[in-house]
Structure formats: structure tokens, C-alpha cells
N, C-alpha and C positions, 0 to 999 in steps of 0.2 A: 504493500500500500505506499503510496506518496501522496504528499501534501505539501502546501506552501506554508510555513511558519508566518503569520502576519506580524510577530514582533520582531523577528531576525530577519525576515524577507529572505530567508532560504529555504530551498526545497530539502524535505525531510523524507526520509522513508523507512518502513519498518516491516520486517518478515518475520515469518514464524511457520515452521514446520508443523503441519497436523498428520494425524494417523490415516484418515480419509478424507476424500473431497467434500463430502458431508460437513465435517468438522471443520474444515478450511471455510467453507461458506459461511456456516454459523459464525465463524470468527470475524470474517470479513463484515458480515451484516451486524455484527455487533459495534464494529468499530464505525460504521457509516451510521448507525444510530447514534452513537456518541458525538459524532462529528456533527449530525443534525441538530443535536442538543447544545452544540456550542463548545463541546469537549475534543480539544484536540488528541490525536490518537496516542502520543507520547504519555499525557497525563491518563488516557483511559487504559494504558495497559501497566502503568507503575505499579509495583507492589506496594502494598499498604504500609508496610513499615516505612518504606522511602518517601511516601506520600504524607505520613505523619510527622516524619522529620522536617520536611518543608514546612508544613503547616506549624509546627513548633517554632521553626526559626522565625517565622512570620509574626508570630505571637510574641516573641522576645522582641523582635525589633520594634512593635507598636508600644511596648510598654514604656 
């Protein structure tokens, strides 16, 4: 999957191997739905622990 990052104005890509074509299509559909909701693919596929680290850092900056 490829997309343009609006913040950096750069082309990004993400690939993931899946066991079956159906699972691959499901993965793609999930990313498309996230993109339609305004969530970029990098964020949509980020591990929860990493996401919480980023959120924690933002909270620290706002204090």
C-alpha cells in the first residue's frame, strides 16, 4: 500500500505478507477504512505499546 504523507509531503509505503489472498484483502480493506476515517496507515498498523509511548510523550509536553 502506498500513500502521500500530508505532513512530510513524502511518499510512504507499507507491505505485509499474509497467509492467504483473503487475509491480504482483509488487511487492505482495514487500511482503506482507516484512511477514509482520516487515520494514516502507519498509525493504523502501529503496535499499541508504541502508540501509548507517543501519546505519553505528547502528554508530557503539554504539562
